[in-house]
C-alpha positions as CSV (number, residue, x, y, z in Angstrom):
1,M,3.8,-31.4,-13.4
2,K,0.0,-31.3,-13.0
3,Y,-1.7,-30.1,-9.8
4,H,-5.4,-30.7,-8.8
5,Y,-7.4,-27.5,-8.2
6,F,-10.9,-26.7,-7.2
7,I,-12.9,-23.4,-7.8
8,C,-15.6,-22.4,-5.4
9,D,-17.7,-19.2,-4.8
10,V,-17.4,-17.9,-1.2
11,F,-19.9,-16.0,0.9
12,T,-22.8,-17.1,-1.1
13,E,-25.4,-19.9,-1.4
14,Q,-25.8,-19.3,-5.2
15,R,-23.4,-20.3,-7.9
16,F,-21.8,-17.3,-9.7
17,G,-22.3,-15.1,-6.7
18,G,-19.8,-14.3,-3.9
19,N,-16.1,-14.3,-4.4
20,Q,-14.3,-16.7,-6.7
21,L,-11.4,-18.8,-5.2
22,A,-9.1,-21.3,-6.6
23,V,-7.7,-23.9,-4.1
24,L,-4.8,-26.2,-4.8
25,P,-5.1,-28.8,-2.0
26,D,-1.7,-30.4,-2.4
27,A,0.8,-27.7,-3.4
28,Q,3.9,-28.7,-1.5
29,K,6.2,-29.1,-4.5
30,L,5.4,-25.7,-6.0
31,S,8.0,-23.0,-5.7
32,D,7.1,-19.4,-4.6
33,W,7.5,-18.3,-8.2
34,Q,5.2,-21.0,-9.5
35,M,2.5,-20.2,-6.9
36,Q,2.6,-16.6,-8.0
37,Q,2.3,-17.6,-11.7
38,V,-0.6,-19.9,-10.9
39,A,-2.4,-17.1,-9.0
40,R,-1.8,-14.8,-11.9
41,E,-3.2,-17.4,-14.3
42,F,-6.4,-17.8,-12.4
43,N,-6.5,-14.0,-11.9
44,F,-9.0,-14.2,-9.0
45,S,-8.6,-11.8,-6.2
46,E,-6.8,-14.6,-4.3
47,T,-5.7,-18.2,-4.8
48,A,-5.0,-20.6,-1.9
49,F,-2.2,-23.1,-1.8
50,V,-2.4,-25.9,0.8
51,L,0.7,-27.4,2.3
52,P,1.4,-29.9,5.1
53,A,1.3,-28.4,8.6
54,E,4.7,-27.4,10.0
55,T,3.6,-27.0,13.7
56,G,1.1,-29.8,14.2
57,H,-2.1,-28.1,13.1
58,T,-4.6,-28.9,10.3
59,R,-2.7,-27.4,7.3
60,K,-0.3,-24.6,6.3
61,V,-2.0,-22.3,3.8
62,R,-0.4,-19.6,1.6
63,I,-2.4,-17.0,-0.2
64,F,-1.5,-15.1,-3.3
65,T,-3.2,-12.3,-5.2
66,P,-2.4,-11.9,-8.9
67,T,0.6,-9.8,-7.9
68,T,1.9,-10.8,-4.5
69,E,1.6,-13.1,-1.4
70,I,-0.4,-11.8,1.5
71,P,-0.2,-12.9,5.2
72,F,-4.0,-13.4,5.7
73,A,-7.3,-13.1,3.9
74,G,-10.9,-14.0,4.7
75,H,-12.5,-15.7,1.8
76,P,-9.5,-17.9,0.9
77,N,-9.6,-19.3,4.4
78,I,-13.3,-19.9,4.4
79,G,-13.1,-21.4,0.9
80,T,-10.1,-23.6,1.6
81,A,-11.9,-25.1,4.7
82,F,-14.9,-25.7,2.5
83,V,-12.9,-27.4,-0.3
84,L,-11.0,-29.7,2.2
85,A,-14.3,-30.6,3.9
86,E,-16.2,-31.2,0.6
87,T,-13.4,-33.4,-0.9
88,G,-12.9,-35.6,2.2
89,A,-9.4,-34.3,2.9
90,L,-10.4,-33.6,6.5
91,G,-11.6,-37.2,7.0
92,K,-14.9,-39.0,7.0
93,E,-16.1,-37.0,9.9
94,I,-15.6,-33.3,9.4
95,P,-14.1,-31.7,12.5
96,D,-15.8,-28.8,14.3
97,T,-12.7,-26.6,13.9
98,V,-9.7,-26.5,11.7
99,L,-6.5,-24.5,12.3
100,F,-4.5,-23.1,9.4
101,E,-0.9,-22.0,9.8
102,E,-0.3,-18.7,8.0
103,K,2.1,-15.8,7.9
104,A,-0.3,-13.7,10.1
105,G,-0.5,-16.5,12.6
106,L,-2.9,-19.3,13.4
107,V,-6.3,-19.0,11.7
108,S,-9.2,-20.9,13.4
109,I,-12.3,-21.8,11.4
110,E,-15.3,-23.3,13.0
111,I,-17.4,-25.6,10.7
112,Q,-21.1,-26.0,11.4
113,A,-22.8,-28.7,9.4
114,N,-26.6,-28.1,8.9
115,L,-29.1,-30.8,7.8
116,D,-31.5,-28.4,6.0
117,S,-29.1,-25.7,4.8
118,P,-25.5,-25.3,3.5
119,T,-22.6,-26.0,5.9
120,S,-21.4,-22.7,7.3
121,F,-17.8,-21.6,8.1
122,E,-16.7,-18.9,10.6
123,L,-13.2,-17.6,10.8
124,K,-11.7,-16.0,13.9
125,A,-9.2,-13.3,13.0
126,P,-5.6,-14.2,13.8
127,Q,-4.8,-10.8,15.4
128,V,-6.5,-8.3,17.6
129,L,-7.6,-4.9,16.3
130,T,-5.0,-2.2,15.4
131,L,-6.1,1.3,14.4
132,Q,-4.5,4.4,12.9
133,E,-6.6,7.3,11.8
134,F,-6.0,8.8,8.3
135,P,-7.6,12.2,8.5
136,A,-6.6,13.4,5.0
137,I,-10.3,13.5,3.9
138,R,-9.6,15.6,0.8
139,S,-7.2,12.9,-0.5
140,V,-9.6,10.1,0.4
141,A,-12.4,11.9,-1.4
142,K,-10.3,12.4,-4.6
143,A,-9.2,8.8,-4.6
144,L,-12.8,7.6,-4.5
145,S,-14.1,10.3,-6.9
146,L,-16.4,11.7,-4.2
147,R,-16.9,15.1,-2.5
148,E,-15.5,15.6,0.9
149,N,-19.0,16.1,2.4
150,E,-20.0,12.7,1.2
151,I,-17.6,11.1,3.7
152,V,-19.0,10.5,7.2
153,V,-16.7,11.2,10.1
154,T,-19.2,11.1,13.0
155,T,-18.3,7.5,14.0
156,H,-14.7,7.6,12.8
157,A,-12.5,9.5,10.4
158,P,-11.0,7.4,7.6
159,T,-9.0,4.8,9.5
160,V,-6.5,2.1,8.7
161,A,-7.6,-1.0,10.7
162,S,-6.3,-4.5,10.7
163,V,-7.0,-7.9,12.3
164,G,-4.3,-9.5,10.1
165,L,-4.4,-7.5,6.9
166,P,-4.7,-3.6,6.9
167,F,-7.5,-1.8,5.1
168,L,-8.4,1.9,4.9
169,F,-12.0,2.2,6.1
170,V,-14.2,5.0,4.8
171,E,-17.9,5.5,5.8
172,V,-20.0,7.3,3.2
173,L,-23.4,9.0,3.5
174,D,-25.8,6.5,1.9
175,L,-26.2,3.8,-0.7
176,S,-26.4,6.4,-3.5
177,V,-23.0,7.7,-2.7
178,L,-21.6,4.2,-2.3
179,S,-22.8,3.3,-5.8
180,Q,-21.0,6.4,-7.2
181,V,-17.5,5.4,-5.9
182,R,-14.9,5.2,-8.7
183,I,-11.2,4.7,-8.2
184,D,-9.2,7.7,-9.3
185,M,-5.7,6.1,-9.8
186,A,-3.8,9.4,-9.4
187,G,-5.7,10.0,-6.2
188,F,-5.1,6.4,-5.1
189,D,-1.4,6.7,-5.7
190,R,-1.4,9.9,-3.6
191,L,-3.0,8.0,-0.7
192,L,0.0,5.7,-0.6
193,V,2.4,8.6,-0.7
194,E,0.6,10.0,2.4
195,G,0.9,6.8,4.3
196,A,-2.4,4.9,3.6
197,V,-2.5,1.2,2.5
198,P,-3.4,-0.2,-0.9
199,Y,-6.7,-1.7,0.1
200,V,-9.8,0.5,0.6
201,H,-13.1,-0.6,2.2
202,V,-16.0,1.8,1.6
203,Y,-19.3,1.2,3.5
204,T,-22.6,2.6,4.6
205,P,-25.0,1.2,7.2
206,K,-28.5,0.6,6.0
207,T,-31.1,2.8,7.7
208,G,-32.8,1.2,10.6
209,S,-31.1,-2.1,10.6
210,T,-27.8,-3.9,11.5
211,D,-27.1,-4.5,7.8
212,I,-24.2,-2.8,6.0
213,Q,-23.4,-2.5,2.3
214,A,-19.8,-2.3,1.3
215,R,-17.4,-2.1,-1.6
216,V,-13.6,-3.0,-1.5
217,F,-11.0,-1.8,-3.9
218,A,-7.4,-3.1,-4.5
219,P,-6.4,-1.9,-7.9
220,L,-2.7,-2.0,-7.3
221,D,-3.0,-5.8,-6.7
222,G,-4.8,-6.2,-10.0
223,V,-8.2,-6.3,-8.3
224,A,-10.2,-3.3,-9.4
225,E,-13.0,-4.3,-7.1
226,D,-13.5,-7.3,-4.8
227,P,-17.0,-8.9,-4.5
228,A,-16.5,-10.3,-1.0
229,T,-13.7,-9.5,1.4
230,G,-13.6,-11.5,4.7
231,S,-10.5,-10.0,6.2
232,A,-11.7,-6.4,5.7
233,N,-15.2,-7.0,7.0
234,C,-13.8,-9.0,10.0
235,A,-11.8,-5.9,10.8
236,L,-14.9,-3.7,10.2
237,A,-16.7,-5.6,13.0
238,A,-13.8,-4.9,15.3
239,L,-13.6,-1.3,14.2
240,L,-17.3,-0.6,14.8
241,S,-17.3,-2.4,18.1
242,H,-14.3,-0.3,19.2
243,Y,-16.4,2.9,18.7
244,R,-19.6,1.5,20.4
245,S,-20.4,3.3,23.6
246,E,-21.2,0.1,25.4
247,R,-18.4,-1.1,27.6
248,D,-18.8,-4.8,27.0
249,G,-20.8,-7.1,24.7
250,E,-20.9,-8.9,21.5
251,F,-22.0,-7.0,18.4
252,S,-22.9,-8.4,15.0
253,W,-23.8,-7.3,11.5
254,C,-24.6,-8.7,8.1
255,V,-22.5,-7.2,5.3
256,F,-23.6,-7.2,1.7
257,Q,-20.9,-6.7,-0.9
258,G,-20.5,-7.4,-4.7
259,I,-23.8,-5.9,-5.6
260,E,-22.3,-3.5,-8.2
261,L,-20.4,-6.4,-9.7
262,G,-23.4,-8.6,-10.2
263,R,-21.8,-11.1,-7.7
264,P,-23.9,-10.5,-4.5
265,S,-22.3,-11.7,-1.3
266,A,-23.4,-12.0,2.3
267,L,-20.9,-12.0,5.2
268,R,-21.8,-12.4,8.8
269,I,-19.5,-10.5,11.1
270,R,-19.2,-10.1,14.8
271,A,-16.8,-8.9,17.5
272,R,-16.5,-9.1,21.3
273,K,-15.7,-6.3,23.6
274,E,-14.5,-6.8,27.1
275,N,-13.5,-4.1,29.6
276,G,-13.7,-1.5,26.9
277,C,-11.4,-3.4,24.5
278,V,-12.2,-5.4,21.4
279,V,-10.7,-8.9,22.1
280,A,-11.8,-10.9,19.1
281,S,-13.6,-10.7,15.8
282,W,-15.1,-13.2,13.3
283,V,-16.5,-13.4,9.8
284,G,-18.6,-16.3,8.5
285,G,-20.6,-17.5,5.5
286,T,-21.3,-20.3,3.1
287,C,-19.7,-21.6,-0.1
288,V,-20.7,-23.3,-3.4
289,M,-18.4,-25.6,-5.4
290,I,-18.1,-24.6,-9.0
291,S,-15.5,-26.8,-10.8
292,E,-12.4,-28.8,-10.5
293,G,-9.5,-29.6,-12.8
294,W,-5.8,-29.9,-13.3
295,I,-3.3,-27.2,-14.0
296,D,0.1,-28.0,-15.6
297,V,2.9,-25.8,-14.2
298,G,5.7,-27.5,-16.1
299,C,8.7,-28.9,-14.2
300,S,8.7,-28.5,-10.4
C-alpha cells in the first residue's frame, strides 16, 4: 500500500538548510513496525506520522527516529504543522493554534501567517522543566573529546534537563571549543553507564549578545549530529531561565545550530519565570517545503 509523504526543512528560510523531516499526513493504517521501517528508510533524525485525533484535538502525531519511537520532539511538530497548513489539511483558513496529541502530552503550536515573510510556527513544550545535575565532568569531557577545563560550570554543571525529552546540557568555553567537539563512542557509552541520557546538547553563548550557538549529538539513535533540535533548545530556554537571578520575567534567545554540518538553522527560544519558577518554554521558527511523493510499504 502506498502512503503520501512530504519532506520539508525545518528552522530555516532557505532550502537545504535546517533539519530535514518526512511527514506522512495520513498514516492511520500503518503498524508500529511499518512506521519504524519507514523512518529507517528516510533515515532523517525523525519522521512524523499523522493520525486521527483520539481525544478531540487537531491530530495525533507519532515521532520515530531511525531506531526508536520518542515521546516528543521539536522540529517534527513544527514541520508537521507546516505540512498540514501548506497542503490545506487544516482547512481553507489556517487556525491560529493546533494541538497535537503525543506520548509526552498535548503539544500546542501557534501559527502566525505573515504577508511579507514566511509563516512562523511556535511550539509550547508539553511539560515543565525537570533538572538533574550530572557532575561527572571528566566523563563528559572524554565523551566529547574535550579537556575538562574547556567545560564551563559557572552557570550550571553538566545537567540533564527536559520539557518532554531529556538531554544532557553542556556549556563550553567558546566557539572554537564548540567546533572541536567530536563524539568518542567509548566515552559516550560510559556516560550512559553513569546515568546520563543518550542525547547531548553542547552550546556556547556568543559574546555580548543573546545569541547562542549549539550542537546536538545522538549517535546511539543513528544520528551522529542533528542540524536543528527544537526539543533540546526549548529545554535550554527553560534551563537558562531557571538559573537567571531575576525572580520573574520572560527571557529569549536565538540559537544557531547545524553550522558544522552545512545546514544552518535558526531557532527562537523563550521561557517564562514566575515566582522564581520556570512555568513554560517555547521554540519557534520557519520551514521550507522540499518535495512530496509516495512510499510503498507493502501490505498493511
